[in-house]
C-alpha positions in Angstrom: 22.9 -206.0 -77.1 23.4 -209.0 -74.8 24.0 -211.5 -77.6 27.6 -211.2 -78.8 28.1 -214.8 -80.0 25.5 -216.8 -82.0 25.6 -220.5 -82.3 24.1 -221.9 -85.5 23.6 -225.6 -85.4 23.0 -226.8 -88.9 24.9 -225.8 -92.1 22.2 -226.3 -94.7 20.7 -223.5 -96.7 18.9 -222.0 -93.7 21.8 -222.2 -91.3 24.1 -220.7 -93.9 21.7 -217.8 -94.6 21.3 -217.0 -90.9 25.1 -217.2 -90.3 25.7 -214.7 -93.1 23.2 -212.3 -91.6 24.8 -212.7 -88.2 28.2 -211.9 -89.5 26.8 -209.0 -91.4 25.5 -207.6 -88.2 29.0 -207.7 -86.7 28.5 -210.6 -84.4 30.6 -213.8 -84.0 28.9 -216.9 -85.3 29.8 -220.4 -84.2 28.5 -222.8 -86.9 28.3 -226.5 -86.4 27.1 -229.7 -88.1 27.2 -233.4 -87.7 30.1 -233.8 -90.1 32.6 -231.9 -88.0 34.4 -228.5 -88.2 36.7 -229.5 -91.1 33.7 -229.9 -93.4 32.9 -226.2 -92.7 36.3 -224.8 -93.5 35.2 -223.4 -96.9 32.1 -221.9 -95.5 33.8 -220.0 -92.6 36.5 -218.8 -95.0 33.8 -217.2 -97.1 32.0 -215.8 -94.1 35.1 -214.1 -92.8 37.0 -213.7 -89.5 33.8 -213.5 -87.4 32.8 -217.1 -88.3 34.1 -220.1 -86.5 33.6 -223.8 -87.3 33.0 -225.8 -84.1 31.3 -228.9 -82.8 27.6 -228.7 -81.8 28.6 -228.9 -78.1 30.6 -225.7 -78.5 27.9 -223.9 -80.5 25.4 -224.8 -77.8 27.4 -222.5 -75.4 27.0 -219.4 -77.4 24.9 -216.5 -76.1 22.1 -217.4 -78.5 21.7 -220.7 -80.2 19.7 -221.3 -83.4 18.6 -224.8 -84.4 18.6 -225.1 -88.2 18.7 -228.9 -88.4 16.1 -231.4 -89.6 13.4 -231.7 -87.0 13.8 -235.5 -86.7 17.5 -235.1 -85.8 16.9 -233.0 -82.7 17.1 -236.1 -80.5 20.6 -236.8 -81.8 21.6 -233.3 -80.6 19.9 -233.8 -77.3 22.0 -237.0 -76.8 25.2 -235.0 -77.6 24.4 -232.0 -75.4 22.7 -232.9 -72.2 22.5 -229.6 -70.3 21.0 -226.4 -71.8 20.7 -224.5 -68.6 20.6 -220.7 -69.2 20.7 -221.1 -72.9 18.3 -219.1 -75.2 17.5 -221.5 -78.1 15.7 -220.4 -81.3 13.8 -223.3 -82.9 14.0 -222.8 -86.6 12.9 -226.3 -87.4 9.8 -227.6 -89.3 8.3 -230.9 -88.3 9.0 -232.7 -91.6 9.0 -236.5 -91.1 11.8 -237.1 -93.6 14.5 -234.9 -95.1 16.3 -237.2 -97.5 16.3 -237.1 -100.5 13.8 -234.3 -100.0 11.7 -233.0 -97.2 8.3 -234.7 -96.8 5.7 -236.0 -94.5 4.6 -234.5 -91.2 5.2 -235.3 -87.6 1.9 -235.1 -85.8 2.5 -233.9 -82.2 -1.1 -233.7 -81.2 -1.7 -230.6 -79.0 2.0 -230.0 -78.4 3.8 -227.5 -80.7 7.1 -228.4 -82.3 9.0 -225.9 -80.2 7.5 -227.3 -77.0 8.5 -230.8 -78.1 12.1 -229.6 -78.9 12.2 -227.7 -75.5 11.5 -230.9 -73.6 14.5 -232.5 -75.2 16.8 -229.6 -74.3 16.4 -229.4 -70.5 17.1 -226.0 -69.0 16.7 -224.1 -72.3 14.7 -220.9 -72.8 12.9 -221.6 -76.1 11.9 -219.1 -78.8 10.4 -219.9 -82.2 11.6 -218.0 -85.3 12.9 -218.3 -88.9 11.0 -221.5 -89.6 8.4 -219.7 -91.5 10.9 -218.2 -93.9 12.6 -219.5 -97.0 16.4 -219.3 -96.8 16.5 -217.4 -100.1 14.6 -214.6 -98.4 17.1 -214.5 -95.5 20.2 -214.0 -97.7 19.5 -210.6 -99.3 19.4 -207.2 -97.6 16.1 -207.2 -95.6 15.7 -203.5 -96.3 13.4 -202.6 -99.2 11.9 -199.3 -100.5 8.7 -200.2 -98.8 10.2 -201.1 -95.5 11.9 -204.0 -93.8 11.3 -207.7 -94.1 9.5 -209.2 -91.1 10.8 -211.9 -88.8 8.0 -213.4 -86.8 8.9 -214.8 -83.4 7.2 -216.3 -80.4 8.3 -217.1 -76.8 7.2 -217.2 -73.2 10.1 -215.5 -71.6 9.7 -211.7 -71.9 13.4 -211.0 -71.3 14.6 -213.4 -73.9 12.0 -212.1 -76.4 13.2 -208.5 -75.8 16.8 -209.4 -76.5 15.9 -211.5 -79.5 14.0 -208.5 -80.9 17.1 -206.4 -80.6 19.1 -209.1 -82.3 16.6 -209.3 -85.2 16.6 -205.5 -85.5 20.5 -205.4 -85.6 20.4 -207.8 -88.5 18.2 -205.4 -90.4 14.9 -207.2 -90.1 11.7 -206.0 -88.5 10.8 -208.2 -85.5 7.1 -209.0 -85.0 6.1 -210.8 -81.8 3.3 -213.3 -82.3 2.7 -214.4 -78.7 3.4 -217.5 -76.7 5.2 -220.7 -77.8 1.9 -222.4 -77.8 -0.2 -219.8 -79.7 2.4 -217.9 -81.7 4.5 -220.9 -82.4 1.6 -222.8 -83.9 1.0 -219.9 -86.3 4.5 -220.4 -87.7 4.6 -224.1 -87.8 4.5 -226.1 -91.0 1.1 -225.6 -92.5 0.3 -222.7 -90.2 -1.0 -219.4 -91.6 2.4 -217.7 -91.3 4.4 -220.5 -92.9 6.1 -219.2 -96.0 4.5 -215.8 -95.6 6.7 -212.9 -96.9 5.8 -209.7 -95.1 7.3 -206.1 -95.3 6.8 -203.8 -92.4 6.5 -200.1 -93.3 8.9 -198.0 -91.3 
């Protein structure tokens, strides 16, 4: 396993659920939000000694980075962290146009997928798409069931990054299922896509 540290940028319900699964897999998680590390003291205390509250710029230097922030706030992150060279980034966003007081609307990107758009804002990154099709409530419990393991769909263009991510997903106890390129597979997982919100168990 090449990923030993996982940066989770975003401390909402999805970010917290992913962080819990990462810690449960025995990996270090660097969790960040816009409010600063002090706002995360209670969360990291609950997560245990493998969890660290950091700034987004520090989380962005982890072996694997997961974006769990509102889609429309990605440009703010891009302004804070300019260089993403060599970083494997998992886009877990959905292209909601607004997020307060509730998520709503839809950002129409034309032919471009959300992850391709995010990747353009994070120069040098190797982009993957995952977790966006899942509800946070389904990430928190043990992914193992009598029928098999809960599936995590993912997409990406870099075969090496995809292989390492599949190992990471497997280590967390989920069943990784590759859906193809960022363009084709990513579109399936996007908001309104056929895999969005789909809960699937893989028979082992």
